[in-house]
C-alpha positions as CSV (number, residue, x, y, z in Angstrom):
1,M,9.2,98.3,86.6
2,R,12.4,96.4,87.2
3,R,11.5,94.1,84.3
4,V,11.0,97.0,81.9
5,E,14.3,98.6,83.0
6,K,16.2,95.4,82.3
7,R,14.9,95.4,78.7
8,W,16.3,98.8,77.8
9,P,20.0,97.7,77.6
10,Q,18.9,94.9,75.2
11,R,16.9,97.4,73.1
12,L,19.8,99.8,73.0
13,A,22.2,97.0,72.0
14,A,19.9,95.9,69.2
15,A,19.4,99.5,68.0
16,A,23.1,100.1,68.1
17,T,23.8,96.9,66.2
18,V,21.3,97.7,63.5
19,A,22.5,101.3,63.3
20,A,26.1,100.0,62.7
21,L,24.9,97.7,60.0
22,L,22.9,100.5,58.4
23,A,26.0,102.7,58.4
24,Y,27.9,100.0,56.6
25,V,25.2,99.4,54.1
26,L,25.0,103.1,53.2
27,A,28.7,103.7,53.2
28,C,30.1,100.6,51.6
29,T,27.3,99.0,49.5
30,N,24.9,100.0,46.8
31,P,21.3,99.2,48.0
32,H,19.2,98.4,45.0
33,Y,16.6,96.1,43.7
34,D,17.8,92.7,42.6
35,L,15.0,91.9,40.2
36,G,12.9,93.7,37.7
37,D,9.7,92.4,39.4
38,D,10.3,94.8,42.4
39,V,10.9,97.6,39.9
40,L,7.6,96.9,38.2
41,L,5.8,96.9,41.6
42,V,7.3,100.3,42.5
43,R,6.2,101.7,39.1
44,S,2.7,100.2,39.2
45,F,1.9,101.3,42.7
46,G,3.5,104.7,41.9
47,G,1.4,105.5,38.9
48,M,4.2,104.9,36.4
49,V,2.3,102.4,34.2
50,G,-0.3,104.0,32.1
51,G,-0.8,106.8,34.7
52,V,-2.8,104.4,36.9
53,Y,-2.1,104.0,40.6
54,E,-2.7,100.3,40.7
55,S,-3.9,98.5,43.8
56,F,-4.0,94.9,42.5
57,N,-1.4,92.4,41.3
58,Y,-1.0,88.7,41.6
59,I,2.1,89.0,43.8
60,T,1.2,91.1,46.9
61,H,-1.8,90.8,49.2
62,T,-4.9,92.8,48.9
63,F,-4.3,94.8,52.1
64,L,-0.8,95.9,51.0
65,G,-2.2,96.9,47.6
66,W,-4.9,99.0,49.2
67,L,-2.3,100.6,51.5
68,M,0.1,101.4,48.6
69,H,-2.8,102.8,46.5
70,G,-4.0,105.1,49.3
71,L,-0.5,106.4,50.2
72,S,0.4,107.0,46.6
73,L,-2.7,109.0,46.0
74,L,-2.0,111.2,49.1
75,W,1.8,111.5,48.5
76,P,2.4,110.6,44.8
77,G,6.1,111.6,44.9
78,V,7.1,108.8,47.3
79,A,8.0,105.2,46.2
80,W,5.9,103.7,48.9
81,F,6.6,100.1,48.0
82,S,10.3,100.7,48.7
83,V,9.4,102.4,52.0
84,A,7.4,99.3,53.0
85,Q,10.2,96.9,52.1
86,A,12.9,98.9,53.8
87,A,10.8,99.2,56.9
88,L,10.1,95.5,57.1
89,L,13.8,94.6,56.4
90,W,15.2,96.8,59.1
91,L,12.4,96.0,61.6
92,S,13.3,92.3,61.0
93,A,17.0,93.0,61.6
94,Y,16.2,94.8,64.8
95,A,13.8,92.1,66.0
96,A,16.4,89.3,65.2
97,V,19.0,90.9,67.4
98,L,16.7,92.0,70.2
99,F,14.9,88.7,70.5
100,A,18.0,86.6,70.2
101,M,19.2,88.3,73.3
102,R,15.8,87.7,75.0
103,V,16.1,84.1,74.0
104,A,19.4,83.9,75.8
105,Q,17.8,85.6,78.8
106,R,14.9,83.1,78.9
107,L,17.4,80.3,78.8
108,A,19.4,81.7,81.6
109,L,22.4,82.3,79.3
110,P,24.4,85.6,79.2
111,A,22.8,88.1,76.9
112,W,26.0,88.4,74.9
113,C,25.5,84.8,73.7
114,G,22.2,85.8,72.0
115,W,23.8,89.0,70.6
116,L,26.7,87.1,69.1
117,A,24.4,84.5,67.5
118,A,22.2,87.2,66.1
119,A,25.1,89.2,64.7
120,A,26.4,86.1,62.8
121,Y,22.8,85.4,61.6
122,L,22.4,89.0,60.3
123,L,25.8,89.3,58.7
124,G,25.7,85.9,57.1
125,L,22.1,85.6,56.0
126,A,20.4,89.0,55.9
127,A,23.2,91.3,54.7
128,E,22.7,90.5,51.0
129,G,18.9,90.9,51.4
130,L,19.6,94.4,52.8
131,T,21.6,95.5,49.7
132,S,20.3,93.4,46.8
133,I,16.6,93.8,47.8
134,T,13.8,91.7,46.5
135,Y,10.4,90.9,48.1
136,T,11.3,87.2,48.3
137,L,14.4,87.8,50.5
138,T,12.5,90.4,52.5
139,A,9.8,87.8,53.2
140,A,12.6,85.4,54.2
141,A,14.2,87.9,56.6
142,A,10.8,88.6,58.2
143,G,10.2,84.8,58.6
144,G,13.5,84.3,60.3
145,A,12.8,87.3,62.7
146,A,9.4,85.8,63.4
147,V,11.0,82.6,64.7
148,W,13.4,84.5,66.9
149,R,10.4,86.5,68.3
150,L,8.4,83.3,68.9
151,M,11.2,81.7,70.9
152,A,11.5,84.7,73.1
153,V,7.9,84.7,74.3
154,D,7.4,84.3,78.0
155,W,4.8,81.5,77.7
156,R,4.4,81.0,81.4
157,A,3.4,84.6,82.1
158,G,-0.3,83.9,81.4
159,Y,-2.6,83.9,78.4
160,K,-2.4,87.6,77.7
161,A,1.4,87.5,77.5
162,A,1.2,84.4,75.3
163,V,-1.3,86.0,72.9
164,R,0.7,89.2,72.8
165,G,4.0,87.5,72.1
166,A,2.5,85.2,69.5
167,L,0.8,88.2,67.8
168,G,4.1,90.0,67.8
169,S,5.7,87.1,66.1
170,G,2.7,86.7,63.8
171,A,3.0,90.4,62.8
172,L,6.5,89.7,61.3
173,L,5.1,86.6,59.5
174,Y,2.2,88.8,58.4
175,G,4.6,91.2,56.7
176,A,6.1,88.4,54.8
177,Y,2.6,87.2,53.8
178,L,1.5,90.6,52.6
179,L,4.6,90.8,50.3
180,R,4.4,87.3,48.8
181,A,2.3,84.4,50.1
182,Q,4.4,81.7,48.4
183,A,7.6,83.1,50.0
184,F,6.0,83.1,53.4
185,L,4.8,79.4,53.4
186,P,8.2,77.9,54.5
187,S,8.4,80.3,57.4
188,L,4.9,79.4,58.4
189,C,5.7,75.7,58.4
190,L,8.8,76.1,60.5
191,W,7.0,78.6,62.8
192,A,4.3,76.0,63.4
193,G,7.0,73.4,64.0
194,A,8.7,75.7,66.5
195,L,5.4,75.9,68.4
196,A,5.2,72.1,68.6
197,A,8.9,71.9,69.7
198,L,8.2,74.4,72.5
199,G,5.4,72.2,73.8
200,L,7.1,68.8,73.4
201,M,10.3,70.2,75.1
202,K,8.2,71.5,77.9
203,R,9.3,75.1,77.3
204,A,5.8,76.3,77.2
205,P,2.3,75.0,78.4
206,W,0.1,73.7,75.6
207,R,-2.8,75.9,76.6
208,A,-0.7,79.1,76.2
209,L,0.6,77.8,72.9
210,G,-2.9,77.1,71.7
211,A,-4.1,80.5,72.7
212,G,-1.2,82.2,70.8
213,A,-1.7,79.9,67.7
214,A,-5.4,80.6,67.7
215,A,-4.9,84.4,67.7
216,V,-2.4,84.2,64.8
217,A,-4.7,81.8,62.9
218,L,-7.5,84.3,63.2
219,L,-5.4,87.0,61.8
220,F,-4.3,85.0,58.8
221,G,-7.7,83.4,58.3
222,V,-9.4,86.8,57.8
223,S,-6.7,88.0,55.5
224,A,-6.8,84.8,53.4
225,G,-10.6,85.1,53.1
226,V,-10.3,88.7,51.8
227,R,-7.7,87.7,49.3
228,A,-9.8,84.7,48.1
229,V,-12.8,87.0,47.6
230,Q,-10.7,89.4,45.6
231,L,-9.2,86.6,43.4
232,S,-12.6,85.1,42.8
233,A,-14.0,88.2,41.2
234,P,-15.1,87.5,37.6
235,E,-13.0,90.4,36.2
236,R,-9.9,88.7,37.6
237,A,-10.4,85.4,35.9
238,S,-8.7,86.1,32.6
239,Y,-5.8,87.9,34.3
240,L,-5.1,85.0,36.7
241,A,-5.4,82.4,33.9
242,W,-2.8,84.4,32.0
243,Q,-0.5,84.4,35.0
244,A,-0.8,80.7,35.6
245,A,-0.1,79.9,31.9
246,R,2.8,82.3,31.8
247,T,4.4,80.9,34.9
248,Q,4.3,77.3,33.6
249,A,5.5,78.2,30.1
250,I,8.2,80.7,31.0
251,D,9.3,80.2,34.6
252,Y,9.1,76.4,34.5
253,G,10.5,75.8,31.0
254,G,7.4,74.8,29.0
255,L,8.3,77.2,26.2
256,A,12.0,76.5,26.2
257,A,11.4,72.7,25.9
258,A,8.7,72.9,23.3
259,E,9.4,71.3,19.9
260,A,8.5,72.8,16.6
261,E,5.3,70.7,16.4
262,A,4.2,71.9,19.9
263,L,4.8,75.5,18.9
264,E,2.8,75.1,15.7
265,A,0.0,73.5,17.6
266,A,0.0,76.5,20.1
267,G,-0.1,78.9,17.2
268,L,3.4,80.4,17.7
269,T,5.9,81.0,15.0
270,P,9.6,80.2,15.7
271,E,10.3,83.9,15.7
272,M,7.6,84.6,18.2
273,A,8.7,81.8,20.4
274,E,12.2,83.2,20.4
275,L,10.9,86.7,21.2
276,A,8.8,85.2,24.1
277,L,11.9,83.5,25.5
278,S,13.6,86.9,25.5
279,G,10.7,88.3,27.5
280,C,8.4,89.7,24.8
281,L,4.9,88.5,25.5
282,L,3.0,91.5,24.1
283,D,2.0,90.0,20.7
284,A,-1.6,88.9,20.3
285,S,-0.5,85.4,19.3
286,V,1.0,84.8,22.8
287,T,-2.4,84.0,24.3
288,T,-3.3,82.3,27.5
289,E,-4.3,79.2,25.5
290,A,-1.1,79.2,23.6
291,L,1.0,79.3,26.8
292,A,-1.1,76.8,28.6
293,A,-0.5,74.3,25.8
294,L,3.2,74.4,26.5
295,E,3.5,72.0,29.4
296,P,6.7,71.9,31.5
297,P,9.0,69.0,30.7
298,E,8.3,65.8,32.6
299,E,11.9,65.3,33.6
300,A,11.7,68.3,35.9
301,H,9.7,66.2,38.3
302,T,12.1,63.3,38.7
303,P,14.5,62.7,41.7
304,Q,17.5,63.0,39.4
305,E,16.4,66.3,38.0
306,A,15.6,67.6,41.5
307,L,19.1,66.8,42.6
308,E,20.5,68.4,39.5
309,T,18.5,71.5,40.3
310,L,20.1,71.6,43.7
311,R,23.6,71.2,42.3
312,V,22.9,74.1,39.9
313,L,21.8,76.2,42.9
314,F,25.0,75.4,44.8
315,R,27.2,76.2,41.8
316,R,25.5,79.5,41.1
317,S,25.1,80.7,44.7
318,R,27.9,80.3,47.2
319,G,25.6,82.0,49.8
320,A,23.0,79.3,49.5
321,Y,25.7,76.6,49.5
322,W,27.2,77.8,52.8
323,A,23.8,78.4,54.3
324,C,22.9,74.8,53.7
325,A,26.2,73.7,55.2
326,A,25.7,75.9,58.2
327,L,22.2,74.5,58.8
328,A,23.5,71.0,58.6
329,G,26.2,71.8,61.1
330,L,23.9,73.7,63.4
331,C,21.4,70.8,63.5
332,A,24.2,68.3,64.2
333,L,25.6,70.5,67.0
334,A,22.1,70.9,68.5
335,A,21.6,67.2,68.4
336,L,24.9,66.5,70.2
337,L,24.1,69.1,72.8
338,A,20.7,67.5,73.3
339,L,22.4,64.1,74.0
340,A,24.8,65.7,76.4
341,G,21.9,67.3,78.4
342,P,20.3,66.0,81.6
343,R,18.8,62.5,81.5
344,G,15.0,62.5,80.9
345,S,15.1,65.6,78.8
346,R,17.2,64.5,75.8
347,L,14.6,62.9,73.5
348,W,12.5,65.8,72.3
349,P,15.4,68.3,71.9
350,F,17.3,65.6,69.9
351,L,14.3,64.9,67.7
352,A,13.6,68.6,67.2
353,S,17.2,69.2,66.1
354,V,17.0,66.3,63.5
355,G,13.5,67.4,62.5
356,V,14.6,70.9,61.6
357,G,17.2,69.6,59.2
358,F,14.9,67.1,57.6
359,A,12.1,69.6,57.3
360,A,14.3,72.1,55.6
361,A,15.8,69.4,53.3
362,A,12.3,68.2,52.4
363,M,11.1,71.8,51.5
364,L,14.2,72.4,49.4
365,L,13.8,69.1,47.6
366,Y,10.1,69.9,46.9
367,L,11.1,73.3,45.3
368,A,13.8,71.5,43.3
369,W,11.3,68.9,42.3
370,M,9.1,71.6,40.8
371,G,11.9,72.5,38.5
372,R,12.9,75.9,39.7
373,L,15.0,76.9,42.7
374,P,16.7,80.3,42.6
375,A,18.8,81.2,45.6
376,R,16.2,83.7,46.9
377,A,13.6,80.9,47.1
378,A,16.0,78.7,48.9
379,M,16.6,81.4,51.5
380,T,12.9,81.5,52.4
381,V,13.5,78.0,53.8
382,L,17.0,78.5,55.1
383,M,16.6,81.7,57.1
384,P,13.8,80.6,59.4
385,A,15.3,77.1,59.6
386,I,18.7,78.4,60.7
387,A,17.0,80.7,63.2
388,L,15.3,77.7,64.8
389,A,18.4,75.6,64.7
390,M,20.4,78.4,66.4
391,W,17.7,78.5,69.2
392,L,18.2,74.7,69.6
393,V,21.9,75.2,70.0
394,L,21.4,77.9,72.6
395,H,18.9,75.7,74.3
396,G,21.5,72.9,74.5
397,A,24.2,75.4,75.6
398,A,21.9,76.6,78.4
399,G,21.6,73.0,79.7
400,L,25.4,72.9,80.1
401,W,25.5,76.4,81.5
402,S,22.9,75.6,84.2
403,A,25.2,72.8,85.5
404,G,27.2,75.6,87.1
405,R,30.6,74.0,86.9
406,S,33.4,75.8,85.1
407,L,34.0,73.0,82.7
408,H,30.3,72.9,81.7
409,R,30.1,76.7,81.3
410,A,33.3,76.6,79.1
411,A,31.6,73.9,77.0
412,A,28.5,76.1,76.7
413,V,30.5,79.1,75.5
414,L,32.4,76.9,73.1
415,A,29.0,75.7,71.7
416,V,28.0,79.3,71.1
417,L,31.3,80.1,69.4
418,M,30.9,77.0,67.2
419,C,27.5,78.2,66.3
420,V,29.0,81.5,65.1
421,A,31.9,79.7,63.4
422,L,29.5,77.6,61.3
423,L,28.0,80.9,59.9
424,A,31.5,82.4,59.3
425,P,31.6,81.3,55.6
426,C,28.2,82.9,55.0
427,V,29.5,86.1,56.5
428,K,32.5,86.1,54.3
429,T,30.4,85.4,51.2
430,A,27.9,88.1,52.0
431,Y,30.8,90.6,52.5
432,H,32.3,89.8,49.1
433,N,28.9,90.0,47.4
434,T,27.9,93.4,49.0
435,Y,31.1,95.4,49.5
436,N,31.4,98.3,47.1
437,P,33.6,101.3,48.2
438,F,32.1,103.5,45.4
439,P,28.3,102.8,45.6
440,G,27.2,105.9,43.7
441,Q,25.7,105.2,40.2
442,G,24.7,108.7,39.0
443,E,21.6,109.2,36.9
444,S,20.2,106.1,35.4
445,A,19.2,105.5,31.8
446,C,15.6,105.0,32.8
447,T,15.5,108.4,34.4
448,R,16.7,109.9,31.1
449,L,14.3,107.8,29.2
450,E,11.4,109.0,31.3
451,R,12.3,112.6,30.6
452,Y,12.4,111.8,26.9
453,A,9.0,110.2,27.1
454,L,7.6,113.2,28.9
455,A,8.9,115.4,26.0
456,H,7.3,113.1,23.3
457,E,3.8,112.4,24.6
458,D,2.5,111.5,21.1
459,R,4.4,108.2,21.1
460,L,4.2,105.0,23.2
461,F,7.6,103.7,24.2
462,I,8.0,100.0,24.9
463,A,11.4,98.9,26.3
464,D,12.9,95.5,25.6
465,L,15.0,93.7,28.2
466,S,18.3,94.9,26.7
467,L,17.7,98.2,28.5
468,G,19.2,98.1,31.9
469,D,16.2,99.0,34.0
470,D,16.5,101.4,37.0
471,R,17.1,99.3,40.1
472,S,17.1,102.2,42.5
473,L,14.9,102.0,45.5
474,F,13.7,105.6,45.2
475,P,13.5,106.7,41.5
476,D,13.6,110.4,40.6
477,W,10.0,111.5,39.8
478,S,10.6,115.2,40.2
479,A,10.2,115.9,36.5
480,G,6.9,114.0,36.3
481,K,5.6,110.5,35.6
482,P,5.2,109.6,31.9
483,D,2.1,107.5,31.1
484,N,3.4,106.6,27.7
485,L,6.3,104.3,28.7
486,L,6.2,100.6,29.4
487,L,9.5,99.6,30.9
488,A,9.2,95.9,30.1
489,W,7.8,94.3,27.0
490,G,6.8,91.1,28.8
491,G,6.1,89.7,32.2
492,W,3.3,89.6,34.8
493,N,2.3,93.2,34.2
494,N,1.3,92.7,30.6
495,H,-2.4,92.3,31.4
496,S,-2.5,94.7,34.3
497,E,-4.8,97.7,34.6
498,G,-2.0,100.2,33.9
499,Y,-0.6,98.2,31.0
500,C,-4.1,98.2,29.4
501,A,-4.6,101.9,30.0
502,A,-1.3,102.8,28.3
503,L,-2.2,100.8,25.2
504,A,-5.8,102.1,25.2
505,R,-4.6,105.7,25.1
506,F,-3.1,105.0,21.7
507,G,-6.0,103.0,20.5
508,Y,-4.7,99.4,21.1
509,E,-6.4,96.6,22.9
510,H,-4.1,94.6,25.2
511,D,-5.2,91.3,23.6
512,G,-5.0,92.7,20.1
513,L,-1.6,94.2,19.8
514,R,0.7,92.7,17.3
515,I,4.4,93.1,16.6
516,A,3.3,94.4,13.2
517,D,1.7,97.4,14.9
518,F,5.2,98.9,15.5
519,A,5.4,99.7,11.8
520,D,4.3,103.2,10.7
521,S,2.8,104.0,14.0
522,P,3.4,105.9,17.3
523,L,4.8,102.8,18.9
524,R,8.6,103.0,19.6
525,L,10.9,100.2,20.7
526,V,13.5,101.2,23.3
527,T,16.7,99.2,23.6
528,G,20.0,99.5,25.4
529,E,22.4,102.1,24.1
530,D,24.5,99.6,22.1
531,A,21.7,97.2,21.2
532,E,19.7,97.1,18.0
533,P,16.3,95.4,17.5
534,S,16.8,91.7,17.6
535,E,16.8,89.6,14.4
536,A,13.8,87.7,15.8
537,F,11.9,90.9,16.3
538,M,12.6,92.1,12.7
539,A,11.8,88.7,11.3
540,C,8.5,88.6,13.1
541,L,7.7,92.1,12.0
542,E,8.4,91.4,8.4
543,R,6.6,88.1,8.5
544,Q,3.5,89.6,9.9
545,L,3.5,92.5,7.4
546,E,4.8,90.3,4.5
547,Q,7.1,93.1,3.3
548,P,10.4,94.6,4.2
549,V,10.7,96.9,7.2
550,T,13.3,99.4,8.1
551,A,14.4,100.2,11.7
552,V,15.1,103.9,12.0
553,L,17.2,105.1,15.0
554,E,15.1,108.0,16.3
555,A,17.2,109.0,19.3
556,E,20.2,107.8,21.2
557,E,21.1,109.1,24.6
558,G,23.1,107.9,27.5
559,G,22.0,104.3,28.2
560,F,19.1,103.9,25.7
561,A,18.2,104.0,22.0
562,V,14.8,104.6,20.5
563,Y,13.7,102.9,17.2
564,A,10.8,103.6,14.9
565,F,9.9,101.2,12.1
566,T,8.7,102.0,8.6
567,T,7.7,100.1,5.6
568,Q,8.8,103.0,3.4
569,T,12.2,102.7,1.7
570,A,14.6,104.7,3.7
571,D,18.2,104.7,4.8
572,K,18.9,104.0,8.5
573,G,19.9,107.1,10.3
574,D,19.2,109.4,13.1
575,G,15.8,110.9,13.3
576,D,14.4,113.8,15.3
577,S,15.1,113.7,19.0
């Protein structure tokens, strides 16, 4: 009973910290999705693509898809994917604070040392992920919280406590896994490394560690098996082949680097290649075979290009730059504290401190070697690595604190303060990137477009990427959900169930649609308010039809414009709205 009572102050402190952060986020920032991929997931799970409540995509796990599907059928007016992300984000924030304090308690440090470390961790690394939300950063936040939870387990309290604590940590990892398996892998590697560090540093018995690891392995093994069965289904083969080819050609530069001869061999015209680079992948000529023929450039897999990718990352993202600098500083500080510790217990803490830095560097270099390293991908490595490095600093500070002398305790406090100071540039960068005293945006262009689509059910609206998509977490579906609107004319959802259903309603096959089908048809192109159909689009349209085509502005409202296309001779002008 006494043990339970002692935990309540920590729980209240963690809850108060998270509540204060939530108040700041709601009052001074504009929580929104950072990428269109999250928007597409919200729409696909919510029945906004072809009127189909989808349960499968290549990004999220089977179990999450089933959960989103069931909840959307029961309560269709709720953006359940946003609810799931927000829940995992804030649970991860709470867990990081709570278990950082538990870590300090386990190490016989004052609880405020853990709280201070966790506050710097949250404000420096998680703040942007709480405002500019994307499933990759959400997975990174869950991975970091999982490391904090793992390090707070009382491994000497018996097998039940070990298994319970490991499963609690594994549950946070599991949330990351359900969102995005690729984004969870760095956290898993560092989590496993943390287990090994606990054993080698004699912070936990190997049998307890083995029992906890086995329980978590069983959880993930079953889930991976279910996912493998789902992906191996024959009806998924063409969809997955398309995704693999699209990823290589678009995300890793195969199309951008292709010469004229390669494009011709792939069956793509220069106009169609330009459209594809702008996100348009809906033409029948952009086949799986065509994209697969466009191999990524070889220079992306050289050490020089990998280093250049890292330099580009640091130029574009000050947050990633300072996070890398903080990790290096934390590992160096932890190594120094290990060498200052008691004789006979210096080796493994020192090697663990160095190992965390090298492991993180190796994973970042691997991602750069593959030719693509956005800041959000880097954070999947940096957040759990920094959490582990901060634990090693606290472990070293605890060794000084336990000496009992005033000088040693002062050095321990100084170490904790240095830990916080190393993250101070990250905190400053996050503040500048998130602070917005006027977060309200009003009604989005997409909301107005959805109402327009509902009022014109005889047309199929396909939006290009010049339309600023609705990045709100909880879109307004009170007026209904149009099944005749595709909010992106390219991307991973092109061959999805909802995408195919939307085309089928108007008599088109998903693998037979051509740009030429926009002419004299119910198909409408939606652009941004001040954007006209691109020259490449018009050139491709006329090339396929082998005759002139006129773009007719059908409607123009706040934030969007709707174009019809006709082969009849006519002056451009406003049509019926």
